[in-house]
C-alpha positions in Angstrom: 6.7 23.0 -33.6 7.1 23.4 -29.8 4.7 25.8 -28.1 4.7 27.7 -24.8 2.7 25.1 -23.0 2.9 22.3 -20.4 2.0 19.0 -22.0 1.7 15.7 -20.1 3.5 13.0 -22.0 2.7 10.3 -19.4 1.7 9.9 -15.8 3.2 6.9 -14.0 1.7 5.7 -10.8 4.3 4.4 -8.4 2.2 2.6 -5.8 4.9 1.6 -3.4 8.5 2.4 -2.5 10.4 3.7 -5.5 13.5 5.5 -6.5 12.1 8.8 -5.2 10.6 7.9 -1.8 9.1 5.2 0.4 5.6 6.6 -0.3 3.3 6.2 -3.3 3.8 9.0 -5.8 2.8 10.0 -9.3 5.6 10.7 -11.7 4.4 13.0 -14.5 6.5 13.3 -17.6 5.9 16.9 -18.8 7.1 18.7 -21.9 7.3 22.5 -21.4 8.2 23.2 -25.0 9.4 26.8 -25.6 8.8 27.6 -21.9 12.2 26.1 -21.4 13.5 29.5 -22.5 11.1 31.4 -20.1 11.9 30.9 -16.4 9.6 32.5 -13.9 11.6 35.7 -13.4 11.3 36.7 -17.1 7.5 36.3 -17.3 5.9 39.7 -16.5 3.5 39.5 -13.5 3.8 35.8 -13.1 5.1 35.9 -9.5 2.4 38.4 -8.5 -0.5 36.4 -10.0 0.7 33.1 -8.6 1.2 34.3 -5.1 -2.1 36.2 -5.1 -3.9 33.0 -6.0 -1.9 30.8 -3.7 -0.5 32.9 -0.8 0.1 29.7 1.2 3.0 28.9 -1.1 5.0 31.0 1.4 5.1 27.9 3.6 7.0 25.9 1.0 10.7 25.8 2.0 12.1 24.2 -1.1 15.9 23.9 -1.6 16.7 27.1 0.4 15.3 25.2 3.4 13.5 28.2 4.9 10.0 29.5 5.0 9.4 31.3 1.7 12.2 29.3 0.1 10.1 28.4 -3.0 9.0 32.0 -3.4 12.7 33.0 -3.4 13.3 30.5 -6.2 10.3 32.0 -8.1 11.9 35.4 -7.9 15.3 34.2 -8.9 13.9 32.2 -11.8 12.7 28.6 -12.0 11.0 26.5 -14.6 7.4 25.3 -15.0 8.1 21.7 -14.1 9.4 22.8 -10.7 6.5 25.2 -10.3 4.0 22.5 -11.3 5.3 20.3 -8.5 4.8 22.9 -5.8 1.4 24.0 -7.1 0.1 20.5 -7.2 1.2 19.9 -3.6 -0.4 23.1 -2.5 -3.7 22.3 -4.2 -3.7 19.0 -2.4 -2.9 20.7 0.9 -5.8 23.1 0.4 -8.1 20.2 -0.4 -7.3 18.5 3.0 -4.2 16.5 2.1 -1.4 18.4 3.9 2.3 18.0 3.3 3.9 15.4 1.0 7.0 14.7 -1.1 7.7 16.5 -4.3 10.6 16.6 -6.9 11.1 18.0 -10.3 14.0 16.7 -12.4 15.2 17.3 -16.0 15.5 14.3 -18.3 17.9 13.7 -21.1 15.5 15.4 -23.5 15.6 19.2 -23.4 12.4 20.6 -22.1 11.1 17.3 -20.7 10.9 17.0 -16.9 9.8 14.4 -14.4 7.5 16.0 -11.9 7.0 13.7 -8.8 4.4 14.4 -6.2 3.0 12.5 -3.2 -0.1 10.5 -4.2 -2.4 10.2 -1.2 -5.0 8.8 -3.6 -4.1 8.3 -7.2 -7.3 9.8 -8.7 -7.2 12.8 -6.5 -3.5 13.5 -7.3 -4.1 13.1 -11.1 -6.9 15.7 -10.8 -4.5 18.0 -8.7 -1.8 17.7 -11.4 -4.3 18.7 -14.1 -5.6 21.6 -12.1 -2.1 22.7 -11.3 -1.2 22.7 -14.9 -4.2 24.8 -15.8 -3.4 27.2 -12.9 0.3 27.6 -13.9 -0.6 28.2 -17.6 -3.2 30.8 -16.6 -0.6 32.6 -14.5 1.9 32.5 -17.4 -0.7 33.7 -20.0 -2.3 36.3 -17.6 -5.7 34.6 -17.7 -8.3 34.3 -14.9 -8.3 31.2 -12.8 -10.9 30.2 -10.1 -8.7 28.7 -7.4 -11.7 28.3 -5.0 -13.6 26.3 -7.6 -10.6 24.1 -8.3 -10.0 23.4 -4.6 -13.7 22.7 -4.1 -13.6 20.1 -6.9 -10.6 18.5 -5.3 -12.2 18.4 -1.9 -15.2 16.6 -3.4 -12.8 14.0 -4.8 -11.1 13.7 -1.4 -14.4 13.1 0.3 -15.4 10.6 -2.3 -12.2 8.6 -2.5 -10.0 9.1 0.5 -10.4 7.3 3.8 -12.8 8.7 6.3 -11.4 10.4 9.4 -12.1 7.5 11.8 -10.3 5.0 9.5 -7.6 7.5 8.6 -6.6 8.0 12.3 -6.2 4.3 12.7 -4.1 4.0 9.5 -1.9 6.9 10.7 -1.4 5.3 14.1 -0.4 2.0 12.4 2.0 4.0 10.1 3.5 5.6 13.2 4.3 2.1 14.5 5.7 1.0 11.1 2.9 -1.5 10.7 2.1 -1.9 7.0 -1.4 -1.4 5.6 -3.3 -2.1 2.4 -6.6 -0.5 1.5 -8.6 -3.4 0.2 -11.1 -1.4 -1.8 -12.5 2.1 -2.2 -14.3 2.0 1.1 -12.9 1.9 4.6 -11.8 -1.8 4.7 -8.1 -1.8 5.5 -5.6 -4.6 6.1 -2.9 -4.1 8.6 0.2 -6.4 8.3 0.8 -9.0 5.7 -0.2 -12.6 5.0 -1.1 -14.8 8.0 -0.3 -12.0 10.5 -2.7 -9.5 9.0 -5.6 -7.9 10.8 -8.5 -6.0 9.2 -10.6 -3.1 10.2 -13.7 -1.5 8.6 -13.9 1.9 10.1 -14.0 1.2 13.9 -14.9 -2.5 13.5 -12.2 -5.2 13.5 -11.9 -8.8 12.4 -12.5 -9.6 16.1 -15.9 -7.9 16.0 -18.2 -10.8 15.7 -21.5 -10.7 13.8 -23.3 -12.0 16.8 -22.0 -9.1 19.0 -22.9 -6.6 16.3 -26.4 -8.1 16.0 -26.9 -7.9 19.8 -25.8 -4.2 19.9 -28.4 -3.4 17.2 -31.1 -5.1 19.3 -31.5 -2.5 22.1 -34.0 -4.5 24.1 -31.7 -7.6 24.1 -28.7 -5.5 24.9 -30.5 -4.0 28.0 -31.6 -7.4 29.1 -28.0 -8.8 28.9 -26.5 -5.8 30.7 -29.2 -5.9 33.4 -28.4 -9.6 34.0 -24.8 -8.8 34.5 -25.6 -6.1 37.0 -25.0 -3.1 34.7 -27.4 -0.2 35.5 -29.8 0.3 32.6 -33.1 2.3 32.4 -36.1 0.2 33.0 -38.3 -0.2 29.9 -39.5 -2.5 27.2 -40.4 -3.0 23.6 -43.9 -1.9 22.7 -46.2 -3.0 19.9 -48.7 -0.1 19.6 -49.3 3.4 20.6 -51.6 2.3 23.3 -49.0 -0.2 24.5 -46.5 2.7 24.6 -48.7 4.7 27.0 -49.3 1.6 29.2 -45.5 1.1 29.4 -44.9 4.7 30.3 -47.4 4.4 33.1 -45.8 1.2 34.4 -42.3 2.6 34.3 -43.3 6.0 35.7 -43.1 9.4 34.0 -41.0 11.0 32.6 -40.0 8.5 29.9 -38.0 8.2 26.7 -39.4 6.9 23.4 -37.0 5.8 20.8 -36.6 3.4 17.8 -35.7 -0.2 18.6 -32.8 -0.2 16.2 -32.3 3.4 15.2 -29.0 5.3 15.2 -27.5 8.8 15.3 -30.2 9.9 17.7 -33.0 10.0 15.0 -36.4 9.6 16.4 -35.3 9.7 20.1 -37.6 11.7 22.4 -36.7 12.4 26.0 -38.4 13.7 29.2 -41.9 12.9 27.9 -44.5 13.8 30.6 -47.9 13.4 29.0 -49.9 10.8 26.9 -50.0 13.3 24.0 -46.2 13.6 24.0 -45.8 9.8 24.2 -48.2 9.2 21.3 -46.6 11.9 19.2 -43.1 10.5 19.9 -44.3 7.0 19.0 -45.6 8.1 15.7 -42.1 9.4 14.7 -40.0 6.6 16.3 -41.9 3.8 14.6 -40.9 5.2 11.2 -37.2 5.3 12.2 -36.8 1.6 13.0 -38.4 -1.8 13.2 -39.9 -1.3 16.6 -40.2 1.2 19.5 -38.9 1.1 23.0 -40.2 3.0 26.0 -37.9 3.4 28.9 -37.3 5.4 32.1 -36.0 9.0 31.5 -32.6 9.3 33.1 -31.8 12.8 34.4 -28.5 14.0 33.3 -26.2 14.7 30.3 -25.6 12.2 27.5 -22.1 10.8 27.3 -20.2 8.6 24.8 -17.4 6.5 26.2 -15.1 4.6 23.9 -14.0 1.1 24.9 -11.1 -0.6 23.1 -10.2 -4.0 24.2 -10.2 -4.1 28.0 -10.1 -0.4 28.7 -12.0 2.9 28.4 -9.8 5.1 26.2 -11.9 8.3 25.6 -15.1 10.0 26.8 -17.1 12.9 25.5 -20.1 14.7 27.0 -23.1 16.3 25.3 -24.4 19.8 25.8 -27.9 21.3 25.8 -28.7 23.8 23.1 -30.4 27.1 24.3 -31.4 30.4 22.7 -32.2 33.7 24.4 -35.1 35.8 23.1 -34.5 39.4 21.9 -38.2 40.3 21.4 -37.7 40.6 17.6 -36.4 37.3 16.1 -38.4 34.1 15.8 -37.2 30.8 17.3 -36.0 29.7 13.9 -34.0 32.9 13.4 -32.5 32.8 16.9 -31.3 29.3 16.2 -29.6 30.5 13.1 -28.1 33.6 14.7 -27.2 32.4 18.2 -26.4 28.7 17.7 -25.5 27.8 14.1 -23.1 30.8 13.8 -20.7 28.9 16.0 -17.7 28.2 13.7 -17.5 24.8 15.3 -20.8 23.8 13.8 -21.0 22.4 10.3 -21.5 19.3 8.1 -17.8 18.4 7.5 -15.3 16.4 9.5 -13.7 19.7 10.4 -16.7 20.7 12.4 -17.1 18.9 15.8 -20.7 20.2 16.3 -23.6 19.7 14.0 -26.0 22.5 13.1 -29.1 22.5 15.2 -32.4 22.1 13.4 -36.0 22.0 14.5 -36.6 18.3 14.1 -39.6 16.6 15.6 -37.9 16.2 19.0 -36.9 19.9 19.1 -40.4 20.9 18.1 -41.8 18.9 21.0 -39.3 20.5 23.3 -40.3 24.1 22.4 -44.0 23.2 22.3 -43.7 22.4 26.0 -42.5 25.9 26.5 -45.5 27.3 24.6 -43.6 28.1 21.4 -43.4 27.2 17.7 -40.7 27.8 15.1 -42.4 31.1 14.2 -42.8 32.3 17.8 -40.9 35.4 18.9 -39.6 34.8 22.5 -39.6 37.7 24.8 -36.3 39.6 25.4 -34.1 37.7 27.9 -36.3 34.5 27.8 -34.1 31.4 27.6 -35.5 28.6 25.5 -34.3 25.0 25.5 -34.0 23.7 21.9 -32.1 20.5 22.3 -31.9 18.5 25.5 -29.2 16.0 24.2 -26.8 15.7 21.3 -23.5 17.4 20.3 -21.6 14.8 22.2 -18.2 16.4 21.5 -16.8 17.8 24.7 -13.9 15.8 26.0 -14.2 14.6 29.6 -11.8 11.6 29.4 -9.8 12.7 32.4 -12.9 13.2 34.5 -14.5 9.8 34.3 -14.9 8.0 37.6 -13.0 4.7 37.8 -16.2 2.8 38.6 -17.9 4.2 35.5 -14.8 3.3 33.4 -15.0 -0.3 34.7 -18.8 -0.5 34.1 -18.5 0.5 30.4 -15.7 -2.0 29.8 -18.0 -4.7 31.4 -20.9 -3.5 29.2 -18.8 -4.0 26.0 -17.6 -7.4 27.2 -21.2 -8.5 27.9 -22.3 -7.6 24.4 -19.1 -9.2 23.0 -17.6 -6.1 21.3 -13.9 -5.5 21.2 -14.5 -1.9 20.2 -17.6 -0.2 21.5 -19.2 3.2 21.9 -21.1 3.1 25.2 -23.8 5.7 25.6 -24.7 6.6 29.2 -26.7 9.4 30.9 -25.4 10.8 34.1 -25.5 14.2 35.9 -21.8 14.1 37.1 -19.3 11.9 35.2 -16.9 12.2 38.1 -19.1 10.2 40.5 -20.3 6.6 40.5 -23.2 5.8 38.2 -25.7 4.2 40.6 -25.5 6.8 43.2 -27.0 9.3 40.7 -29.5 6.8 39.2 -27.5 7.1 36.0 -27.7 4.4 33.4 -26.1 2.9 30.3 -28.6 3.4 27.5 -26.8 1.9 24.5 -23.8 -0.1 23.4 -22.8 0.5 19.8 -20.6 -1.4 17.3 -18.5 0.6 14.9 -18.5 3.8 16.9 -17.6 7.1 15.4 -14.2 8.4 16.5 -14.4 12.0 15.3 -15.8 13.4 18.6 -12.6 12.1 20.3 -10.3 13.2 17.5 -11.6 16.7 17.1 -13.6 17.6 20.2 -15.4 20.9 20.4 -13.5 21.5 23.7 -10.8 19.6 25.5 -7.9 17.4 24.5 -8.0 15.2 21.3 -7.5 11.6 22.2 -5.2 9.1 20.4 -8.0 6.6 19.8 -6.4 5.4 16.6 -3.3 4.4 18.5 -5.4 2.6 21.1 -7.1 0.5 18.4 -3.8 -0.3 16.7 -2.2 -1.3 20.1 -5.3 -3.5 20.7 -4.8 -5.3 17.4 -1.0 -5.4 17.7 0.2 -5.5 21.3 3.8 -4.5 22.0 6.2 -6.6 20.0 3.7 -7.4 17.3 3.9 -5.6 13.9 1.8 -7.9 11.6 4.8 -8.7 9.5 5.6 -12.1 7.9 9.1 -12.7 6.5 9.2 -10.8 3.1 12.0 -11.4 0.7 12.5 -8.9 -2.1 14.9 -9.8 -5.0 16.2 -7.5 -7.7 19.2 -7.3 -10.0 19.9 -7.7 -13.7 19.9 -11.5 -13.9 19.1 -14.6 -11.8 16.2 -13.1 -9.9 13.6 -15.7 -10.9 15.8 -18.7 -10.0 16.7 -17.2 -6.6 13.0 -16.5 -5.9 11.9 -20.0 -6.8 14.7 -21.6 -4.8 14.1 -19.4 -1.7 10.4 -20.3 -2.0 11.2 -24.0 -2.0 13.5 -23.6 1.0 10.9 -21.7 3.0 8.2 -24.2 2.1 10.4 -27.2 3.3 11.0 -25.3 6.5 7.3 -25.5 7.2 6.1 -22.1 6.0 3.2 -21.6 3.6 5.1 -19.6 1.1 3.9 -17.3 -1.7 6.2 -16.5 -4.6 5.6 -13.8 -7.2 8.2 -14.0 -10.0 8.5 -13.6 -13.7 7.5 -17.3 -14.3 4.3 -17.1 -12.3 2.5 -16.8 -9.0 3.0 -19.7 -6.7 1.7 -20.9 -3.3 4.2 -23.4 -2.2 4.6 -25.7 -5.3 1.2 -24.9 -6.7 1.1 -22.5 -9.7 -1.7 -20.1 -9.0 -1.1 -18.2 -12.2 1.4 -18.7 -15.0 3.3 -15.9 -16.9 5.0 -12.8 -15.7 3.9 -12.1 -12.1 7.0 -10.0 -11.2 4.6 -7.1 -10.8 3.2 -4.8 -8.0 -0.2 -6.4 -8.4 1.0 -10.0 -8.1 3.1 -9.1 -5.1 0.1 -7.5 -3.4 -1.9 -10.7 -4.0 0.7 -12.6 -2.1 0.7 -10.2 0.8 -3.1 -10.1 1.0 -3.3 -13.9 1.2 -4.2 -14.8 4.8 -2.7 -18.3 4.5 0.8 -17.0 3.6 3.5 -17.3 6.3 6.3 -16.0 4.1 6.5 -14.0 0.8 9.1 -14.0 -1.9 8.7 -11.2 -4.5 10.8 -10.6 -7.6 11.3 -6.9 -8.7 13.1 -6.0 -11.9 14.1 -2.5 -12.9 10.8 -2.0 -14.7 8.8 -2.7 -11.6 10.8 -0.4 -9.4 10.7 2.4 -12.1 7.2 1.9 -13.3 5.1 0.4 -10.5 6.9 0.6 -7.1 7.5 -2.2 -4.7 4.5 -4.2 -3.4 5.7 -3.9 0.2 6.8 -1.1 2.5 9.7 -2.9 4.1 11.2 -6.4 3.9 13.1 -8.8 6.1 15.6 -9.7 3.4 16.6 -7.7 0.3 18.6 -9.4 -2.3 20.6 -7.8 -5.2 21.9 -10.5 -7.5 24.0 -8.2 -9.8 24.0 -5.1 -11.9 26.7 -5.9 -14.4 26.0 -4.1 -17.7 22.3 -3.5 -16.9 19.2 -4.4 -18.9 16.4 -2.4 -20.5 18.6 0.7 -20.6 16.8 3.5 -22.2 13.6 2.8 -20.4 12.4 5.6 -18.0 15.3 7.7 -19.1 17.8 5.3 -17.5 20.6 5.4 -20.1 23.7 4.2 -18.3 24.4 1.2 -16.2 25.7 3.4 -13.4 22.3 4.9 -13.0 20.8 1.5 -12.3 22.5 1.8 -8.9 19.8 4.2 -7.8 17.1 1.9 -9.1 18.3 -1.4 -7.5 19.3 0.4 -4.2 15.6 0.8 -3.6 15.5 -2.9 -2.6 18.2 -2.3 0.0 16.7 1.0 1.2 13.6 -0.9 2.5 15.4 -3.6 4.5 14.1 -3.5 8.1 16.6 -2.6 10.8 16.4 -6.2 12.0 16.6 -7.6 8.5 19.5 -8.5 6.1 20.7 -7.2 2.8 22.1 -10.0 0.7 24.6 -8.7 -1.8 26.8 -10.1 -4.6 30.4 -9.4 -3.5 31.8 -9.6 -7.0 29.9 -6.6 -8.3 31.4 -3.3 -7.1 28.2 -1.4 -7.7 26.3 -3.9 -5.5 28.9 -3.7 -2.8 28.4 0.1 -2.6 24.8 -0.6 -1.4 26.0 -2.1 1.9 26.2 1.3 3.6 22.6 2.0 2.6 21.2 -1.0 4.5 19.5 -0.4 7.8 20.0 -4.1 8.8 22.8 -6.6 8.6 24.7 -7.1 5.3 25.6 -10.6 4.1 27.8 -11.1 1.0 27.9 -14.1 -1.3 30.6 -14.9 -3.8 32.2 -17.7 -5.9 35.4 -17.6 -3.8 36.4 -16.4 -0.4 39.1 -14.2 -2.0 36.7 -11.6 -3.4 38.0 -8.4 -1.6 34.7 -7.1 -0.3 33.7 -10.6 1.0 37.1 -11.3 2.5 37.2 -8.0 4.4 33.6 -8.5 5.6 34.4 -11.9 7.0 37.6 -10.5 8.6 35.4 -8.2 10.6 33.5 -11.2 12.0 30.5 -10.8 9.7 28.5 -13.3 7.7 29.1 -14.5 4.1 28.4 -17.5 1.8 31.0 -18.7 -0.7 32.5 -21.7 -2.4 35.9 -23.2 -1.3 37.3 -26.4 -2.7 34.0 -27.3 -4.3 31.9 -26.9 -1.2 29.4 -24.2 -0.1 30.6 -22.6 3.1 28.6 -20.5 5.6 31.1 -18.2 7.4 30.6 -15.9 10.4 34.1 -14.5 10.8 36.4 -17.4 11.5 33.5 -19.8 12.3 32.7 -21.8 9.2 30.2 -24.6 8.4 30.3 -26.6 5.2 26.8 -26.9 3.7 27.1 -29.1 0.6 29.2 -30.1 -2.4 28.4 -27.7 -5.2 28.5 -30.6 -7.7 25.6 -32.2 -5.8 23.3 -29.2 -6.6 21.3 -30.1 -9.7 21.0 -26.5 -10.8 24.8 -26.1 -11.3 25.1 -29.2 -13.6 28.1 -30.6 -11.6 29.4 -27.1 -10.8 29.9 -26.2 -14.4 27.4 -23.3 -14.7 28.8 -20.5 -12.7 25.9 -18.1 -12.9 23.7 -20.8 -11.4 26.2 -21.3 -8.6 25.8 -17.5 -7.8 22.1 -18.0 -7.8 22.3 -20.9 -5.4 24.6 -18.9 -3.1 22.2 -15.9 -3.1 19.3 -18.3 -2.1 21.4 -20.0 0.6 22.4 -16.7 2.1 18.8 -15.6 2.1 17.7 -18.7 3.9 20.5 -18.4 6.4 19.4 -14.8 7.0 15.9 -16.1 7.8 17.3 -18.6 10.3 16.3 -21.7 8.3 18.0 -24.8 9.7 21.1 -25.8 7.8 19.8 -29.3 7.1 16.7 -27.9 5.5 18.8 -25.6 3.3 21.0 -28.5 2.2 18.0 -30.8 1.4 16.3 -28.0 -0.6 19.2 -27.1 -2.9 20.1 -30.8 -3.5 16.6 -31.6 -4.6 15.6 -28.4 -6.4 15.3 -28.9 -10.2 16.5 -32.5 -9.9 13.6 -33.4 -12.3 14.2 -30.3 -14.5 10.7 -29.0 -13.5 11.5 -26.3 -11.0 13.5 -23.9 -13.2 12.9 -25.1 -16.8 13.7 -21.7 -18.2 17.2 -21.5 -16.8 20.0 -23.6 -18.4 17.9 -26.8 -18.4 20.0 -29.5 -20.1 18.5 -32.3 -22.2 20.5 -35.0 -24.0 19.6 -37.5 -26.7 21.7 -39.4 -29.2 24.8 -37.4 -28.4 23.0 -34.1 -28.9 22.9 -31.6 -25.9 20.0 -29.2 -25.9 19.9 -26.3 -23.4 16.8 -24.2 -22.8 17.4 -20.8 -21.3 15.5 -17.5 -21.1 18.6 -15.3 -21.7 17.6 -12.0 -23.3 20.3 -9.5 -22.4 24.1 -9.0 -22.9 25.4 -9.8 -19.4 23.1 -12.9 -19.2 24.3 -14.1 -22.6 27.9 -13.6 -21.6 27.4 -15.7 -18.5 25.6 -18.4 -20.4 28.3 -18.6 -23.1 31.0 -19.0 -20.4 29.0 -22.0 -19.2 28.5 -23.3 -22.7 32.3 -23.6 -23.0 32.1 -26.3 -20.2 30.2 -28.6 -22.5 32.5 -29.9 -25.4 30.8 -30.1 -28.8 31.6 -30.5 -32.4 29.1 -27.8 -33.6 26.8 -25.3 -32.0 23.3 -24.0 -33.0 21.2 -21.3 -31.4 17.6 -20.3 -31.7 17.3 -16.7 -30.6 15.2 -13.6 -30.6 15.3 -10.0 -29.2 12.4 -10.4 -26.8 11.3 -7.1 -25.2 12.5 -3.9 -26.7 16.1 -3.1 -25.9 18.6 -0.5 -27.4 19.9 -1.0 -30.8 23.5 -1.3 -29.5 22.4 -4.0 -27.0 20.8 -6.1 -29.7 23.9 -5.8 -32.0 26.1 -6.8 -29.1 24.0 -9.9 -28.4 24.3 -10.8 -32.0 28.0 -10.3 -31.9 28.3 -12.6 -28.9 26.2 -15.3 -30.6 28.2 -14.9 -33.8 31.5 -15.6 -31.9 30.1 -18.7 -30.2 27.7 -20.5 -32.6 28.1 -22.0 -36.1 24.4 -21.7 -37.0 21.8 -19.2 -35.6 18.1 -19.2 -36.3 16.4 -15.9 -35.6 12.7 -15.7 -34.6 10.2 -13.2 -33.3 9.0 -13.5 -29.7 5.2 -13.0 -29.9 4.8 -13.2 -26.1 6.0 -9.7 -25.6 5.0 -6.4 -27.1 7.4 -4.4 -29.3 7.3 -0.9 -30.7 9.7 -1.9 -33.5 8.6 -2.6 -37.0 8.4 -6.3 -37.9 11.8 -7.8 -38.6 13.8 -4.8 -37.3 15.0 -6.5 -34.2 16.1 -9.6 -36.2 18.0 -7.3 -38.5 19.9 -5.8 -35.6 20.8 -9.2 -34.3 21.9 -10.3 -37.8 24.1 -7.2 -38.0 25.9 -8.3 -34.8 26.1 -11.9 -35.9 28.0 -10.9 -39.0 30.6 -9.3 -36.8 31.1 -12.4 -34.6 33.4 -14.3 -36.9 32.2 -17.9 -36.3 28.6 -18.2 -37.5 28.5 -19.5 -41.0 24.7 -19.8 -41.4 22.0 -17.3 -40.3 18.4 -18.3 -40.8 15.1 -16.4 -40.3 12.1 -18.3 -39.0 9.8 -15.7 -37.4 7.6 -18.4 -35.7 9.3 -19.7 -32.6 7.9 -23.2 -32.6 8.8 -23.7 -36.3 12.3 -22.5 -35.6 12.7 -25.1 -32.8 11.2 -27.9 -34.8 13.5 -26.9 -37.7 16.6 -27.3 -35.5 15.5 -30.5 -33.8 14.4 -32.2 -37.0 17.9 -33.2 -38.0 20.3 -32.8 -35.1 23.9 -33.9 -35.6 25.7 -36.1 -33.1 28.1 -33.9 -31.0 25.9 -30.8 -31.6 25.2 -28.3 -28.8 21.8 -26.6 -29.2 20.7 -23.5 -27.4 17.0 -22.9 -27.4 16.0 -19.5 -26.1 12.6 -19.6 -24.5 10.0 -16.9 -24.9 10.7 -14.1 -22.5 7.2 -14.1 -21.0 6.8 -17.9 -20.6 9.1 -20.9 -21.1 6.4 -23.6 -21.1 6.0 -24.1 -24.9 9.7 -24.4 -25.5 10.1 -27.1 -22.8 7.1 -29.0 -24.2 8.6 -29.1 -27.7 12.0 -30.4 -26.3 10.3 -33.1 -24.2 8.3 -34.3 -27.2 11.6 -34.6 -29.1 13.2 -36.5 -26.2 10.4 -39.0 -26.2 10.7 -39.7 -30.0 12.4 -43.0 -31.0 
């Protein structure tokens, strides 16, 4: 019995471009049960409770397109699936992930909806969906709900799983330039670009940041030595071994001095303006615990500054600020710090706070001790007390930096060897040259923090992420290799493998992810179905890959998303009658248009969409392509192709038995179709289409014509390149074809080709493969029954099925009995036994179709080759 509840039936993670949007989303399938009869306007108090808990929903424009548009829909009446979408997005917004895409759509099942929301991070969004469901149900049932607690939990997840602010600003800058990125693991290691053109960052370090340079930057004494040698002003000083040595160094340098850890960071253990032996010794005792050694150096009068160097220029600068309190005669130093300094809303521990809270650490205690005070002292009214001499470097001064100082910090970064560096210097006036003020560079740091420049306490935020991206990818570089995406009902795998061969012969290291495996050039890295998001990502992450070819069936687009953001060439082989109808609530072939169009939606403006001119649904996609459109077809007379060429555009077709490349009236003959092994002398039309699609793709990628010709004339000449697709074996007058056909349009195309091979009798070994609709299995059986005299049915154990054992064979048998030709129907559930049974006593003049397993063709081919080798 259905209840008034919101139940998650499934949550699908679409990690790349999909039918909804270019961005990763979660698609939640929710059943709202009896709530289908209770829109929001008939639930007493629902509107008031929801808007009281989430007043910021007023910013959601929704379909009315105006501020408050979603609230208008709530008042008018809308359903829980739609409400769940908006509440999920708002919870993410409150947790620090603003904006984002959202949709809610009915399915063919009453009460079941698809709720789609932007997934900044999959785990965070799953938690947001769950929290939104609980919140909406609480509002419906008039129960309490702690919104603050839910948002706090989500913020914790955001802090734990999402990119840090420094890395995120670089990623956002890359995204603004349409440079693709891949987060390589849960930390801040990010890949920009694909394959051989990729670059990597780890926060503010890049793959150009050498280990040697990073090591030098950690060695403060060595850094100072190198800088001094290059003429960069640094404070005099040296590494000390003992507390006595520290005092000797201080006397040699001249008081006041600074004592700090040899390899510390974040200012811990740094003591400045030390005037006495007691101060030096106290500072040494703390500093020695913070690092592997202690440095004593000249105290430089002035304000601490952090200047960010990226490449060969200074891109941002921030200044520090002293921290003071003023006595009131009643509060202690500790209490005054809390009331006068740390109440500043800019101070806090999160990334939204540019200033840190001030605490009485050892350096601050020394500072107030000089003024005769302790934490518990009560300063007189009006007495100003210095608490912190340096720190809080968060006040933007980029536009004030003197050109000589900018030049010096670039030199300092270059001397150390860092491509990105945070250069710390102390100077009284940043607008004047350094040496005239006896200012000095005190540190050069690798992997500098960027937050002080992104969210300064005062001043203009600086686009430091963009500076880093522009450094990695100068103008005209986008980190992209040629990516070919291939989709459609049939032919995808052959096209992918053939395009991969052409690109490899053109000199490119080529990765191919398809349903037959994962390939690097001709080497099979992994066998089995690799037409997946994960396998596509593996190709794009491989630093040796110059070009990528990735197959995407409807299941990948609907259930995983594309592995890439954009592609150079998008290919749609056909739609025909569609395959796997019923999956993901796609029940009609016409709806597959919106699935396969995803491949054309992501073609780059400078790229090419390669479309089958014979298929009207595919032709409709031409207007969706941001790049050029190139058609392919079996004849030049196909209407869409002919009108396209008449406009001076490109197409590939067959005329008089030869493949022709046409650009308007300019034509070039490529090769005789009969000379292409895949086509078996031009008799297999669906293979001709596959060859034309691959040729058009190669032409779109500017592969030389002679390379294309050589590739198609040698591909599968030894029956090893595409053994699963109409591979013909002959022995003793018996013709055996191995093919992986498993759907109605593919079977129709195959049977049209079978008619080109005269025979006295025909036998087929066939199974249902992956789950398909009952009517599709019956139709496949009917087609087989009209074409074959004997059919052996088996079970494909390489794929999962939700059907009871034998049910799929029964549906095929039902269709076979309607076919009119088949006189013998046999059941042999084991595939190998079925093949051996047919090959054991073949009859001269017999044509045998052996369907390969849907997941892998290898075992079928092996059995046939053993049969061929028998005497």
